[in-house]
C-alpha positions in Angstrom: 0.0 0.0 0.0 1.1 3.5 -0.8 0.6 6.3 1.8 1.4 9.9 1.5 0.3 13.0 3.3 -1.4 15.5 0.9 -2.5 19.0 1.9 -6.3 19.6 1.9 -7.1 23.2 2.6 -4.5 23.6 5.3 -5.0 20.1 6.7 -3.3 16.8 6.0 -5.0 13.6 5.1 -3.6 10.2 4.3 -3.7 9.2 0.7 -4.0 5.4 0.9 -4.3 3.2 -2.2 -3.3 -0.3 -3.2 0.2 -0.6 -4.6 0.9 -1.1 -8.3 2.1 -4.6 -7.6 -1.2 -5.4 -5.9 -3.2 -3.9 -8.7 -1.1 -6.0 -11.2 -1.8 -9.1 -9.2 -5.5 -8.7 -9.3 -5.6 -7.9 -13.0 -3.4 -10.9 -13.7 -5.6 -13.2 -11.7 -8.8 -12.0 -13.5 -7.0 -12.4 -16.8 -6.1 -16.0 -15.8 -9.6 -16.8 -14.7 -11.1 -15.6 -18.0 -8.5 -17.0 -20.4 -9.7 -18.7 -23.6 -9.0 -22.2 -22.4 -11.7 -21.8 -19.7 -14.6 -21.3 -22.2 -15.5 -24.9 -21.8 -16.4 -24.3 -18.1 -20.0 -23.4 -17.3 -20.3 -19.6 -17.4 -21.9 -19.6 -13.9 -18.8 -21.2 -12.4 -16.5 -18.8 -14.1 -18.4 -15.7 -13.0 -18.5 -17.1 -9.4 -14.8 -17.5 -9.4 -14.2 -14.0 -10.7 -16.7 -12.6 -8.3 -15.1 -14.4 -5.3 -11.6 -13.2 -6.3 -12.6 -9.6 -7.0 -14.9 -9.4 -3.9 -12.1 -10.5 -1.6 -9.6 -8.1 -3.1 -12.0 -5.2 -3.0 -13.0 -6.1 0.6 -9.4 -5.8 1.6 -8.6 -2.5 -0.3 -11.9 -0.7 -0.3 -11.4 2.2 2.0 -10.8 5.9 1.9 -9.9 7.5 -1.4 -8.8 4.7 -3.7 -11.7 5.1 -6.1 -9.4 5.5 -9.2 -7.8 2.2 -8.5 -11.1 0.5 -8.0 -12.4 2.0 -11.2 -9.4 0.5 -13.1 -10.2 -2.9 -11.6 -13.9 -2.6 -12.5 -13.0 -1.7 -16.1 -10.6 -4.6 -16.4 -13.1 -7.1 -15.1 -15.8 -5.9 -17.4 -13.4 -5.9 -20.4 -12.2 -9.4 -19.6 -15.7 -10.8 -19.2 -16.8 -9.3 -22.5 -13.8 -10.7 -24.2 -14.4 -14.1 -22.7 -18.1 -14.0 -23.8 -17.0 -13.0 -27.3 -14.7 -15.9 -27.5 -17.3 -18.3 -26.1 -19.9 -17.2 -28.7 -17.3 -16.8 -31.5 -17.9 -13.1 -32.1 -14.8 -11.8 -33.9 -15.3 -8.1 -33.7 -14.8 -6.2 -30.4 -17.4 -3.7 -31.4 -20.0 -6.4 -32.0 -19.0 -7.9 -28.6 -19.7 -4.6 -26.8 -23.1 -4.3 -28.6 -24.1 -7.9 -27.9 -22.9 -7.9 -24.3 -23.4 -4.4 -22.9 -21.8 -3.6 -19.5 -25.2 -3.4 -17.8 -26.1 -7.0 -18.8 -22.9 -8.3 -17.2 -24.4 -7.4 -13.8 -28.0 -8.1 -14.4 -27.9 -11.1 -16.7 -24.6 -12.8 -15.8 -24.4 -11.8 -12.1 -21.0 -10.1 -12.1 -20.0 -8.5 -8.9 -20.1 -4.7 -9.3 -16.9 -3.1 -7.9 -17.8 0.0 -5.9 -16.0 3.0 -7.3 -16.9 5.5 -4.7 -16.1 5.5 -1.0 -17.9 7.7 1.4 -15.8 9.8 3.7 -16.7 9.5 7.4 -15.9 11.7 10.3 -13.9 10.4 13.2 -16.7 11.3 15.6 -20.4 11.3 14.9 -20.9 14.4 17.0 -18.8 16.6 14.6 
């Protein structure tokens, strides 16, 4: 994890986000789970494996102000699943794949875990 103190209107706050190595690890793992050789697996199993992996990683790193990193992970998971579905259904064109499998359907139809890209800031004391 990377931490640095950044000024925010005269006050300091910790900028905490996952390291580049950790981000690379999760993207490599999602890529491995959605590789072409796995198109013979039932899609439900594949999505469940991806969901479990991503949910665990996000559960560990989802705090404070790492929304950019979480957005990168979300985009990568969506792209990999669309690519996997294209290969599974033998759709050659990326454009046709994005039309046939819109991002919204990945969550509603296929049950993909939606990575939260925003984190609410909370005060240290509820009385403040």
